[in-house]
C-alpha positions in Angstrom: -2.0 -3.0 23.1 -2.6 -6.7 23.7 -1.9 -9.2 20.9 -5.0 -11.1 19.8 -4.1 -14.2 17.8 -6.0 -15.3 14.7 -8.1 -18.4 15.6 -6.4 -20.3 12.8 -3.0 -19.6 14.2 -4.1 -20.8 17.7 -5.4 -24.0 16.2 -2.3 -24.5 14.2 -0.1 -24.0 17.2 -2.1 -26.6 19.1 -1.7 -29.1 16.3 2.1 -28.4 16.1 2.4 -29.0 19.9 0.8 -32.4 19.5 3.0 -33.2 16.5 6.1 -32.4 18.5 5.4 -35.2 20.9 3.6 -33.7 23.9 4.3 -35.5 27.1 2.2 -34.1 29.9 1.5 -35.2 33.4 -0.9 -33.3 35.7 -0.4 -33.0 39.4 -3.9 -33.8 40.5 -7.2 -31.9 39.9 -8.6 -28.8 41.6 -10.7 -29.4 44.6 -14.1 -27.9 43.8 -14.1 -24.9 41.4 -10.7 -23.0 41.8 -11.1 -19.3 40.9 -7.8 -19.3 38.9 -6.1 -22.3 37.2 -2.4 -21.8 36.3 -0.8 -23.9 33.6 2.8 -24.7 34.6 5.1 -26.3 32.0 8.4 -27.8 33.2 11.2 -29.7 31.4 12.0 -32.2 34.2 11.3 -35.9 34.2 12.0 -38.6 36.6 12.9 -37.8 40.2 13.4 -34.1 39.4 9.8 -33.9 38.1 8.5 -35.7 41.2 10.3 -33.2 43.4 8.5 -30.3 41.8 5.2 -32.1 41.6 5.3 -32.5 45.4 5.9 -28.8 45.8 3.1 -28.0 43.4 0.8 -30.2 45.5 1.9 -28.3 48.6 1.1 -25.0 47.1 -2.3 -26.1 45.9 -3.1 -27.4 49.4 -1.9 -24.2 51.1 -4.7 -22.0 49.7 -7.9 -22.2 47.7 -7.6 -19.2 45.3 -5.1 -20.6 42.8 -4.6 -24.1 41.4 -1.4 -25.0 39.6 -1.8 -27.7 36.9 1.7 -29.1 36.4 2.8 -30.6 33.1 6.1 -32.2 32.2 6.8 -31.1 28.6 9.5 -32.4 26.2 11.3 -29.8 24.0 9.8 -27.2 26.2 11.8 -24.3 24.7 10.3 -24.9 21.2 6.8 -25.5 22.5 6.7 -22.4 24.7 7.8 -20.2 21.8 5.1 -21.7 19.6 2.4 -21.3 22.3 3.4 -17.7 23.0 3.5 -16.8 19.3 0.0 -18.4 19.0 -1.4 -16.4 21.9 -2.0 -19.4 24.1 1.0 -19.4 26.4 1.1 -21.3 29.7 1.3 -19.1 32.9 4.6 -20.4 34.3 7.5 -22.1 32.4 10.6 -23.8 33.7 13.5 -23.0 31.2 17.3 -22.8 31.2 19.2 -19.5 31.8 20.7 -19.7 28.3 17.2 -19.1 26.9 16.9 -15.6 28.3 18.6 -13.4 25.7 16.8 -14.7 22.7 13.4 -15.1 24.4 13.6 -11.6 26.0 14.6 -10.0 22.7 11.8 -11.8 20.9 9.2 -10.4 23.4 8.3 -13.9 24.6 8.8 -13.2 28.3 7.2 -10.8 30.8 9.7 -8.6 32.7 9.4 -9.4 36.4 11.0 -6.4 38.0 7.8 -4.9 39.4 6.1 -8.2 40.2 9.2 -9.5 42.0 9.6 -6.2 43.9 5.9 -6.3 45.0 6.3 -9.9 46.1 9.3 -8.9 48.3 11.9 -10.9 46.4 15.1 -8.9 46.8 18.6 -9.1 45.3 20.2 -9.5 48.8 18.3 -12.7 49.4 20.1 -14.5 46.5 23.7 -15.4 45.8 24.9 -12.7 43.4 25.8 -15.1 40.5 22.3 -16.6 40.3 20.6 -13.2 40.6 22.7 -12.0 37.6 21.7 -15.1 35.6 18.0 -13.9 35.8 18.7 -10.5 34.3 19.3 -9.3 30.8 19.5 -5.8 29.3 18.8 -4.2 32.6 15.6 -6.1 33.4 14.7 -9.1 35.5 13.1 -11.9 33.5 13.2 -14.9 35.8 13.8 -16.3 39.2 16.0 -19.4 39.9 14.7 -22.8 40.7 17.5 -25.3 41.0 21.1 -24.1 40.2 24.5 -25.6 39.7 28.1 -24.6 39.6 30.9 -26.7 38.0 34.0 -28.2 39.6 36.8 -30.7 38.9 35.8 -34.3 39.5 38.6 -36.8 39.8 38.7 -40.6 39.9 40.7 -41.5 43.1 41.5 -45.0 41.9 43.1 -43.7 38.7 45.1 -41.2 40.8 46.3 -44.0 43.1 47.3 -46.3 40.2 49.4 -43.4 38.7 51.3 -42.9 42.0 49.4 -39.6 42.8 47.8 -38.7 46.1 44.1 -39.6 45.6 43.1 -36.9 48.1 45.1 -34.1 46.4 43.7 -32.6 43.2 45.7 -30.4 40.8 45.7 -26.7 41.8 46.9 -25.1 38.7 46.5 -25.8 34.9 50.2 -26.7 34.8 49.6 -29.3 37.5 46.5 -30.5 35.7 48.7 -31.3 32.7 51.4 -32.8 34.8 48.9 -35.2 36.4 47.5 -35.8 32.9 50.9 -37.1 31.7 51.3 -39.4 34.7 47.8 -40.9 34.4 47.7 -41.4 30.6 48.3 -45.0 29.4 48.8 -46.4 25.9 48.1 -49.8 24.5 50.8 -52.0 22.9 49.9 -50.7 19.5 50.4 -47.1 20.6 46.7 -46.2 20.9 45.4 -44.5 24.0 44.0 -46.8 26.6 43.1 -44.0 29.1 43.9 -40.3 29.6 44.1 -38.0 32.6 42.0 -35.2 31.1 40.7 -34.1 27.7 39.0 -30.8 27.1 36.2 -32.2 25.0 35.0 -34.7 27.6 32.2 -33.9 28.2 32.9 -30.5 26.4 29.7 -28.8 27.7 31.6 -25.8 29.0 34.0 -25.1 26.2 32.7 -21.5 25.8 33.6 -20.8 29.4 37.1 -22.4 29.5 39.0 -19.1 28.7 37.8 -17.9 32.2 40.2 -20.4 33.8 43.0 -18.8 31.7 42.4 -15.4 33.2 39.6 -13.7 31.3 36.2 -13.6 29.7 35.2 -14.0 26.0 32.7 -11.2 25.8 32.6 -7.6 27.2 28.8 -7.8 27.7 28.3 -5.3 24.9 29.4 -5.0 21.3 32.8 -6.7 21.5 33.9 -10.3 21.7 37.3 -10.8 23.5 38.7 -13.6 21.5 41.9 -11.6 20.9 42.5 -11.4 24.6 45.5 -13.2 26.3 43.2 -15.6 28.0 41.6 -16.7 24.7 45.0 -17.0 23.0 46.2 -19.2 25.9 43.1 -21.3 25.7 43.6 -22.1 22.0 47.3 -22.8 22.6 46.3 -25.2 25.4 44.0 -27.0 22.9 46.9 -27.2 20.5 49.1 -28.9 23.1 46.8 -32.0 23.1 47.4 -33.4 19.6 51.1 -32.5 20.0 51.4 -34.7 23.1 48.8 -37.4 22.6 48.1 -37.4 18.8 45.0 -35.9 17.4 43.7 -39.0 15.7 44.4 -41.1 18.9 42.4 -38.6 21.0 39.4 -39.0 18.8 39.8 -42.8 18.5 39.7 -43.0 22.3 36.7 -40.7 22.5 34.9 -42.6 19.8 34.9 -45.6 22.1 33.3 -43.8 25.0 29.9 -45.1 26.1 26.7 -43.1 26.7 27.0 -40.4 29.4 24.0 -41.6 31.4 25.0 -45.2 31.6 27.5 -47.5 33.3 29.7 -47.0 30.2 30.4 -43.4 31.0 34.2 -43.0 30.4 34.7 -41.4 33.9 33.1 -44.5 35.5 35.0 -46.9 33.3 38.5 -45.4 34.0 39.0 -44.0 30.5 39.2 -40.3 31.7 40.4 -39.5 35.2 39.5 -35.8 35.5 36.4 -34.0 34.2 34.7 -30.7 34.6 31.1 -31.3 35.8 28.2 -29.8 37.7 26.6 -30.6 41.1 24.2 -33.1 39.4 27.0 -35.5 38.5 26.6 -37.3 41.8 23.1 -38.4 40.7 24.7 -40.2 37.8 27.5 -41.6 39.9 25.0 -43.1 42.4 23.0 -44.6 39.5 25.6 -45.9 37.1 29.1 -46.0 38.6 30.5 -49.4 39.7 30.3 -50.4 43.4 33.1 -48.8 45.4 33.6 -45.9 42.9 35.5 -43.1 44.7 35.8 -39.6 43.5 36.7 -36.1 44.7 35.5 -32.6 44.0 37.5 -29.4 44.0 37.7 -26.1 42.1 38.8 -26.6 38.5 42.5 -25.5 38.3 43.4 -22.0 37.0 46.5 -20.5 35.5 47.0 -18.7 38.8 45.3 -20.3 41.9 43.0 -18.2 44.1 42.3 -20.6 47.0 40.3 -18.1 49.0 38.1 -17.1 46.0 38.0 -19.9 43.5 36.6 -19.5 40.0 33.5 -21.4 39.0 30.9 -21.1 36.3 27.3 -21.0 37.4 24.1 -22.1 35.6 20.5 -22.3 36.8 17.1 -23.6 35.9 14.7 -20.7 35.9 11.0 -19.9 36.3 9.6 -17.4 33.8 6.2 -15.9 33.0 5.5 -15.8 29.2 4.2 -12.8 27.5 0.4 -12.8 27.1 -0.4 -14.9 30.2 -3.8 -14.1 31.6 -2.7 -14.5 35.3 0.7 -12.8 35.8 0.1 -11.9 39.5 -1.1 -15.4 40.4 1.8 -16.8 38.5 4.2 -14.7 40.5 2.5 -15.8 43.7 3.3 -19.4 42.8 6.9 -18.5 41.9 7.3 -16.6 45.2 6.1 -19.7 47.0 8.9 -21.7 45.4 11.5 -19.0 46.4 10.7 -19.3 50.1 13.7 -20.8 51.9 11.8 -23.8 53.3 10.4 -24.7 49.8 13.5 -23.9 47.9 15.7 -26.1 50.1 13.1 -28.9 49.9 13.2 -28.7 46.1 17.0 -28.5 45.8 17.5 -31.3 48.3 15.1 -33.6 46.5 16.9 -32.8 43.1 20.3 -33.1 44.9 21.4 -29.6 43.9 22.6 -26.6 45.8 20.6 -23.6 46.9 20.6 -20.2 45.1 19.7 -18.4 48.3 22.1 -16.3 50.3 21.0 -18.1 53.5 21.3 -21.8 53.8 20.0 -23.7 56.8 22.0 -26.2 58.9 19.3 -28.7 58.2 19.9 -28.4 54.4 23.6 -29.3 54.9 22.9 -32.0 57.4 20.2 -33.9 55.4 21.4 -33.3 51.8 22.6 -36.5 50.1 25.4 -35.0 48.1 28.8 -35.9 49.8 30.4 -32.7 48.4 27.5 -30.2 48.9 29.5 -27.9 51.0 32.2 -27.6 48.4 29.7 -26.7 45.7 27.9 -24.3 48.0 31.3 -22.7 48.8 32.1 -22.3 45.1 28.7 -20.7 44.4 29.4 -18.2 47.2 32.8 -17.3 45.8 33.1 -13.6 44.7 34.7 -15.0 41.5 31.7 -17.2 40.6 30.7 -16.2 37.1 27.5 -16.7 35.1 27.9 -19.0 32.1 28.4 -17.2 28.8 25.0 -16.2 27.5 25.6 -14.4 24.2 22.7 -13.2 22.1 24.4 -15.3 19.4 25.1 -18.3 21.7 24.0 -21.0 19.3 26.2 -19.8 16.4 29.1 -19.2 18.9 28.9 -22.7 20.4 28.6 -24.4 17.0 31.7 -22.5 15.7 33.7 -23.3 18.9 32.9 -27.0 18.5 34.1 -26.9 14.9 37.3 -25.0 15.5 38.3 -26.7 18.7 37.9 -30.1 17.0 40.1 -28.9 14.1 42.8 -27.9 16.6 42.4 -31.1 18.7 42.7 -33.2 15.5 45.9 -31.3 14.6 44.4 -30.0 11.4 44.6 -26.4 12.3 46.9 -24.5 14.7 45.3 -22.7 17.7 46.2 -19.2 16.5 44.6 -19.7 13.1 41.5 -21.2 14.6 41.2 -18.4 17.1 41.6 -15.7 14.4 39.1 -17.3 12.0 36.5 -17.8 14.8 37.0 -14.3 16.1 36.3 -12.8 12.7 33.2 -14.9 12.1 31.7 -14.5 15.5 32.4 -10.8 15.8 30.6 -10.3 12.5 27.7 -12.4 13.7 27.4 -10.5 17.0 27.6 -7.1 15.3 24.8 -8.1 12.9 22.7 -9.4 15.8 23.2 -6.2 17.8 22.4 -4.1 14.7 19.1 -5.9 14.3 18.4 -5.4 18.0 19.0 -1.6 17.7 16.3 -1.4 15.0 13.7 -2.9 17.4 15.1 -1.9 20.8 13.0 1.2 21.2 9.8 -0.6 20.6 10.8 -3.6 22.8 11.9 -1.5 25.7 8.8 0.6 25.5 6.7 -2.5 25.8 8.8 -3.7 28.7 8.5 -0.4 30.5 4.7 -0.4 29.9 4.5 -3.8 31.6 6.4 -2.4 34.6 4.1 0.5 35.3 1.9 0.1 38.4 
């Protein structure tokens, strides 16, 4: 049964969208009277938006049955949910992989298993980690657009000044901390002038850090794994920082860091020598780092190194079809166009990211502007590449981890106490979320299965 929104709700949603600060930009107008016009909302701005706009224009020029109207939309995750709830969704939306669990469970997305299969989009055509990121609860909800994996970035000048080989990164977590000690400098008053590495800079992958200590934080089902040896080791690692550098001094140093997307970024300014970052970091280095800035990229160190199969955490931008769209097959035709190797490589090269596809052309490697593309592509192909943690309770989990890790790094709580308290709180939250899911799962899965019938 199709949902028919009340006209008042539809009007209200439209007003809310305008009130949230709509920022749209259309990629041209249809030539003549196009039979089907697709509304495509995307989060990108700047050169990333321009890269997709060119691909949209290419699709529109390639045939005359479908016209894609491309809009760059701020706060897209909020606006898509409002539009879908109001019964006026766009046809295609560019989201983030972390949106999948909550959006799927709230019936905001169309399952794509059948449409993708009919379009000839197969698992074997993708790198496994990016294919996994597009699935949840046994269904496919998305296809990748531009992905990323994370790696250690190090400032070669700071290595050289500390007497370290600028071409040789740390290979284990023990080496990381040894390098950290050698690079760290203090001012005459005892305050920190610079540091080799600090876990909370930039801190975006804190939920994934336990993986580098040997294990995950969730079993994929009803249980968090915060009592595991890897999570215990992670919290003890955090506790070592205030013991060595002083909790208040760490936060004073970090309090003086400049804006990430600016020349005052602490990595560019020589305040932090080693950071965990994604493939896109080179874009910011090109734009904001000082002339002659030299950096390297390598797998982030683990407790035990695996040089032939390094660990990395993967993320990807995704393309989805919202529930209630009037043109699901036409939407999939556009998404399939983006997935073709030629077009995917064109998009990823223009956005200076890696490819999610199993096959990569020599031309992609040759023409790509990223100096370490091959290293990032190698990491994405590793059998130990892992999807970023995507819990159904991800927002609560991330907020708690920020709070407890800061308490540990300030020296106000020991690592074991923080781990135990967070484990109890978050297991309770996950259990409650899964209990709520069980009450609606039969209805939800029935709707999904209905969508997948020929």
